[in-house]
C-alpha positions as CSV (number, residue, x, y, z in Angstrom):
1,M,8.0,16.3,-23.1
2,E,11.3,14.6,-22.5
3,W,13.1,15.7,-19.3
4,K,16.8,16.3,-19.2
5,Q,18.6,14.4,-16.4
6,L,19.5,16.9,-13.7
7,E,23.2,17.1,-13.3
8,R,23.7,20.5,-11.7
9,L,21.8,23.5,-10.2
10,A,21.7,25.3,-13.6
11,D,19.6,22.4,-15.0
12,I,16.9,23.2,-12.5
13,Y,16.6,26.8,-13.7
14,E,15.9,25.4,-17.2
15,A,13.1,23.1,-16.2
16,H,9.7,24.5,-17.0
17,P,6.9,21.9,-16.3
18,D,3.5,22.5,-17.7
19,V,1.3,23.7,-14.8
20,N,-1.9,22.8,-16.6
21,R,-1.7,19.1,-15.8
22,F,-2.2,16.5,-13.2
23,F,0.1,17.4,-10.4
24,S,1.6,14.0,-9.8
25,A,5.1,13.3,-11.1
26,S,5.6,11.1,-14.2
27,H,8.0,8.2,-14.1
28,E,10.3,10.3,-16.4
29,E,10.2,13.2,-14.0
30,I,11.1,11.0,-11.0
31,Q,14.0,9.4,-12.9
32,S,15.3,12.7,-14.1
33,G,15.6,14.0,-10.5
34,L,12.8,16.5,-10.5
35,T,11.2,15.1,-7.4
36,T,14.4,15.2,-5.2
37,D,15.2,17.9,-2.7
38,V,17.1,20.7,-4.4
39,Y,20.0,20.5,-1.9
40,F,21.1,17.1,-3.3
41,V,21.6,18.7,-6.7
42,K,23.5,21.6,-5.1
43,T,25.6,18.9,-3.5
44,R,26.6,17.6,-6.9
45,D,28.0,21.0,-7.9
46,V,29.9,21.3,-4.7
47,L,31.4,17.8,-4.7
48,E,32.3,18.2,-8.4
49,S,34.2,21.3,-7.6
50,L,36.2,19.4,-5.0
51,G,36.8,16.4,-7.3
52,K,34.8,14.2,-4.9
53,L,31.5,13.6,-6.9
54,D,32.6,10.1,-7.9
55,A,33.8,9.1,-4.4
56,H,33.1,5.5,-3.7
57,V,30.7,5.4,-0.7
58,V,28.6,3.0,1.3
59,A,25.2,4.2,2.4
60,E,22.9,2.5,4.8
61,I,19.2,3.0,5.3
62,F,17.2,2.3,8.5
63,A,13.9,3.2,10.1
64,R,13.4,4.4,13.6
65,K,10.4,2.2,14.3
66,S,9.7,-1.4,13.5
67,G,7.4,-2.5,10.7
68,I,6.9,-4.5,7.5
69,Y,9.4,-3.7,4.8
70,A,8.1,-2.7,1.4
71,G,9.1,-0.6,-1.7
72,L,12.2,-2.5,-2.7
73,P,11.3,-3.1,-6.4
74,E,10.8,0.6,-7.1
75,V,14.2,1.4,-5.7
76,L,15.8,-1.4,-7.7
77,R,14.1,0.0,-10.8
78,L,15.2,3.6,-10.0
79,L,18.9,2.6,-9.7
80,E,18.9,0.0,-12.5
81,G,22.0,0.4,-14.6
82,K,23.6,2.9,-12.3
83,G,26.5,0.7,-11.4
84,V,25.8,0.3,-7.7
85,K,25.4,-2.7,-5.5
86,I,22.2,-2.9,-3.5
87,Y,21.9,-5.2,-0.4
88,S,18.4,-5.3,1.2
89,L,15.9,-7.2,3.2
90,E,13.3,-9.1,1.2
91,E,10.0,-7.2,0.7
92,G,7.4,-8.3,3.2
93,E,10.0,-9.0,6.0
94,P,9.4,-7.6,9.5
95,F,12.2,-5.5,10.9
96,E,13.1,-3.7,14.1
97,G,13.8,-0.1,14.7
98,K,17.4,1.0,13.7
99,E,18.0,-2.3,11.8
100,V,19.8,-1.7,8.5
101,L,17.2,-2.3,5.8
102,M,19.3,-1.5,2.7
103,R,22.9,-0.9,1.9
104,I,24.0,0.9,-1.3
105,E,27.6,0.8,-2.5
106,G,29.0,2.7,-5.4
107,P,30.1,6.1,-6.7
108,Y,28.1,8.9,-4.9
109,S,27.4,10.5,-8.3
110,A,25.3,7.4,-9.3
111,F,22.7,7.6,-6.5
112,G,23.3,10.4,-4.1
113,M,20.8,12.8,-5.8
114,Y,18.0,10.2,-5.4
115,E,18.2,10.0,-1.6
116,T,14.9,11.8,-1.3
117,V,13.2,9.6,-3.8
118,I,14.6,6.3,-2.3
119,L,13.5,7.2,1.2
120,G,10.1,8.3,0.1
121,M,9.5,5.1,-1.8
122,L,10.5,2.9,1.1
123,A,8.8,5.1,3.8
124,S,5.4,5.2,2.1
125,S,5.2,1.5,1.0
126,T,6.5,0.3,4.4
127,G,3.9,2.3,6.3
128,W,1.1,0.9,4.1
129,A,2.4,-2.6,4.4
130,T,2.8,-2.4,8.1
131,A,-0.8,-1.2,8.6
132,A,-2.1,-3.9,6.3
133,R,-0.2,-6.6,8.2
134,E,-1.7,-5.4,11.5
135,C,-5.2,-5.9,10.0
136,V,-4.3,-9.3,8.5
137,D,-3.0,-10.5,11.9
138,A,-6.1,-9.2,13.6
139,A,-8.3,-11.2,11.2
140,G,-6.8,-14.4,12.4
141,G,-6.5,-16.1,9.0
142,K,-9.7,-14.7,7.6
143,P,-9.2,-12.7,4.3
144,V,-8.6,-9.0,4.3
145,L,-9.1,-6.9,1.2
146,C,-7.6,-3.5,0.6
147,F,-10.2,-0.8,-0.3
148,G,-8.0,2.2,0.3
149,A,-7.7,3.8,-3.1
150,R,-10.4,6.5,-2.4
151,H,-8.4,7.8,0.6
152,V,-5.2,8.8,-1.2
153,H,-4.2,10.6,-4.4
154,P,-4.8,8.4,-7.4
155,A,-1.1,8.7,-8.4
156,V,-0.1,6.7,-5.4
157,A,-3.2,4.5,-4.9
158,P,-1.7,1.6,-6.9
159,V,1.5,1.8,-4.9
160,M,-0.4,1.6,-1.7
161,E,-2.7,-1.3,-2.7
162,R,0.2,-3.2,-4.2
163,A,2.2,-2.9,-0.9
164,A,-0.9,-4.0,1.1
165,V,-1.1,-7.2,-1.0
166,V,2.5,-8.1,-1.7
167,A,4.0,-7.1,1.6
168,G,1.1,-6.6,3.9
169,G,-0.7,-9.9,3.2
170,C,-4.1,-8.7,2.0
171,V,-5.7,-11.2,-0.3
172,A,-7.0,-8.7,-2.8
173,A,-7.3,-5.0,-3.7
174,S,-10.1,-3.0,-5.3
175,C,-7.9,-0.6,-7.2
176,I,-7.5,-2.1,-10.7
177,L,-3.9,-1.0,-11.3
178,G,-2.8,-1.8,-7.8
179,A,-4.1,-5.3,-8.0
180,K,-2.6,-5.8,-11.5
181,L,0.8,-4.7,-10.2
182,A,0.5,-7.2,-7.4
183,G,-0.1,-9.9,-9.9
184,I,-3.8,-10.5,-9.1
185,Q,-7.2,-9.6,-10.4
186,P,-9.0,-6.7,-8.6
187,K,-11.9,-7.6,-6.3
188,G,-14.9,-5.7,-5.1
189,T,-18.6,-5.8,-4.8
190,I,-20.9,-2.9,-5.8
191,P,-21.3,0.7,-4.4
192,H,-24.4,2.0,-2.7
193,A,-24.8,4.2,-5.8
194,A,-25.8,1.2,-7.9
195,I,-28.5,0.2,-5.4
196,L,-29.8,3.7,-4.9
197,I,-30.2,4.1,-8.7
198,A,-31.8,0.7,-9.1
199,G,-34.2,1.6,-6.3
200,D,-34.2,-1.8,-4.6
201,T,-31.5,-4.1,-3.3
202,V,-33.1,-7.4,-4.6
203,K,-33.7,-5.8,-8.0
204,L,-30.0,-4.8,-8.2
205,A,-28.9,-8.2,-7.0
206,L,-30.8,-10.0,-9.7
207,A,-29.4,-7.7,-12.4
208,Y,-25.9,-8.1,-10.9
209,D,-26.2,-11.9,-11.1
210,E,-27.5,-11.7,-14.7
211,A,-24.9,-9.2,-15.9
212,L,-21.7,-10.5,-14.4
213,P,-19.7,-13.4,-15.8
214,E,-19.3,-16.7,-14.0
215,G,-16.4,-16.7,-11.6
216,E,-17.2,-13.2,-10.3
217,S,-18.3,-13.3,-6.7
218,R,-22.0,-12.5,-6.0
219,T,-21.6,-10.4,-2.9
220,I,-24.3,-7.8,-2.3
221,L,-24.5,-4.8,0.0
222,V,-27.5,-5.1,2.4
223,D,-27.5,-1.9,4.3
224,T,-28.9,0.6,1.9
225,F,-32.7,0.7,2.3
226,K,-33.8,-1.8,5.0
227,D,-32.7,-3.6,8.1
228,E,-29.5,-5.5,7.3
229,A,-30.8,-8.9,8.5
230,E,-34.1,-8.5,6.6
231,E,-32.2,-7.4,3.4
232,A,-29.7,-10.2,3.8
233,L,-32.6,-12.7,3.8
234,R,-34.4,-11.1,0.9
235,V,-31.2,-11.2,-1.2
236,A,-30.4,-14.8,-0.2
237,E,-33.9,-16.0,-1.1
238,A,-33.7,-14.3,-4.5
239,L,-30.3,-15.7,-5.5
240,G,-30.2,-18.9,-3.5
241,D,-27.1,-20.9,-4.0
242,R,-25.7,-18.3,-6.4
243,L,-25.2,-15.8,-3.6
244,D,-21.7,-16.0,-2.3
245,G,-21.9,-13.3,0.4
246,I,-23.5,-10.2,1.8
247,R,-21.6,-7.1,2.8
248,L,-22.3,-5.0,5.8
249,D,-21.2,-1.4,5.6
250,T,-23.6,0.3,8.0
251,P,-22.7,4.0,8.3
252,S,-21.6,5.5,11.6
253,E,-24.9,7.5,11.7
254,R,-26.6,4.2,12.2
255,G,-24.0,2.8,14.6
256,G,-21.7,1.2,12.2
257,V,-21.1,-2.5,11.9
258,T,-21.1,-4.1,15.4
259,P,-20.4,-7.6,16.6
260,D,-24.1,-7.9,17.7
261,L,-25.2,-7.0,14.2
262,V,-22.9,-9.6,12.7
263,R,-24.1,-12.3,15.1
264,E,-27.7,-11.5,14.3
265,V,-27.2,-11.6,10.5
266,R,-25.3,-14.9,10.8
267,W,-27.9,-16.4,13.0
268,R,-30.8,-15.5,10.7
269,L,-29.0,-16.7,7.6
270,D,-28.1,-20.0,9.2
271,R,-31.7,-20.5,10.5
272,A,-33.1,-19.9,7.0
273,G,-30.7,-22.4,5.4
274,F,-28.2,-20.0,4.0
275,G,-25.1,-21.1,5.9
276,H,-23.0,-20.9,2.8
277,V,-23.5,-17.1,2.5
278,K,-20.4,-15.3,3.8
279,I,-20.5,-12.1,5.8
280,V,-18.1,-9.4,4.5
281,V,-17.7,-6.3,6.6
282,S,-16.3,-2.9,5.8
283,G,-16.5,0.7,6.9
284,G,-13.8,2.3,9.1
285,L,-12.3,-1.0,10.2
286,R,-9.2,-1.1,12.5
287,P,-7.3,-4.1,13.9
288,D,-9.3,-4.0,17.2
289,T,-12.7,-3.9,15.4
290,I,-11.6,-6.6,12.9
291,R,-10.7,-8.8,15.8
292,S,-14.0,-8.4,17.5
293,L,-16.0,-8.8,14.3
294,A,-14.1,-11.9,13.4
295,E,-15.0,-13.4,16.7
296,A,-18.6,-12.5,16.1
297,G,-18.7,-14.4,12.8
298,A,-17.6,-12.1,10.1
299,D,-15.8,-14.0,7.3
300,A,-13.9,-11.3,5.4
301,F,-12.9,-7.6,5.9
302,G,-12.6,-4.7,3.5
303,V,-10.2,-2.2,4.9
304,G,-9.6,1.3,3.5
305,S,-8.7,4.3,5.6
306,Y,-6.7,2.4,8.2
307,I,-4.2,1.2,5.6
308,A,-4.4,4.3,3.4
309,H,-3.8,6.7,6.3
310,A,-1.0,4.7,7.8
311,T,1.9,6.7,9.1
312,P,4.9,6.3,6.8
313,R,7.9,4.7,8.5
314,D,10.5,7.5,8.6
315,M,13.6,6.3,6.8
316,T,17.2,7.7,7.2
317,M,20.1,7.2,4.8
318,D,23.6,7.6,6.3
319,I,26.9,7.6,4.5
320,K,29.0,5.1,6.4
321,V,32.2,4.7,4.3
322,V,33.9,7.1,1.9
323,D,36.7,5.7,-0.3
324,G,37.3,2.8,2.1
325,I,37.4,5.0,5.3
326,P,34.6,4.5,7.9
327,V,32.8,7.7,8.6
328,A,29.6,8.9,10.4
329,K,27.9,12.0,11.6
330,R,27.9,12.5,15.4
331,G,25.6,10.1,17.2
332,R,26.0,7.4,14.6
333,L,28.6,4.6,14.4
334,P,31.2,4.8,11.6
335,G,31.5,1.9,9.1
336,K,29.1,-0.8,8.0
337,L,26.6,-2.1,10.5
338,E,26.3,-5.8,9.8
339,N,22.9,-7.4,9.2
340,P,23.1,-11.0,8.1
341,R,19.5,-10.7,6.7
342,L,20.6,-8.4,3.9
343,K,20.8,-10.0,0.4
344,L,22.5,-8.8,-2.7
345,F,19.9,-7.7,-5.3
346,S,22.1,-5.9,-7.9
């Protein structure tokens, strides 16, 4: 159904969403104002009664903690055509706590109702990008792939994986839509389910090689049925030069992926003449484990929960100027806080 743009409290009473649906908001519902906090709609009624709804204001957004900035394109799309000026950091830039990240100038009626939405967009994407960058830095130049889609609601999985790539520095993402929105092709190997159903890792590897088109990486899981080093050698002998890599995803019940395991697998592959085979590791990775596994010889890292479960960077929007007069709530400084890094985007 088409949603009416919320203008006043009475419009909320007339909104009757279908409850037999996926519970995530559609783009139209976000744009209409249905995902904002109700008090911002009440504010419109009150300010209109005072003749102040169209007051020209300057609003500034900051985060309390440092991080990697992300989410800007969604805010620009949300406010497109609203007649406001938006100054902002570039997506992917690091920032310090309390630094002004975005400034919006224009009539309050044009954007005030969207404060909840704007802050949510920036807070979530910035949190994911910050966690991704921590993993990328820990990898020391070795590639990090985002495998976080299964850890969040599917409605936001593409947002998360896009932020991890575009702002966080991950080289790839497994979520199809997330990768596409980041301008790249999705990357991933195979699940344990495929090997369990096939009944043998080598059997699956040969079928995988036969079924997939050229250009797709031949990287095979080697922790399903047998010792990882043994399975890695079996797969390498079966595929030879066509094998690009093996993936270690040993579960915690078996001790997880350890530096010693990586060293052993690397040693045995090299001794058998398979030095070209890369070792990809995944499974509950964090920056500290990524660092130690990289030192042990791991070549690439698939990170899921650490990125997906990142704490959002709490964002705050303050009105700093009203009709040319500097203002601020107690504890904040009235007027614009200059940040030479801000650029005009609209």
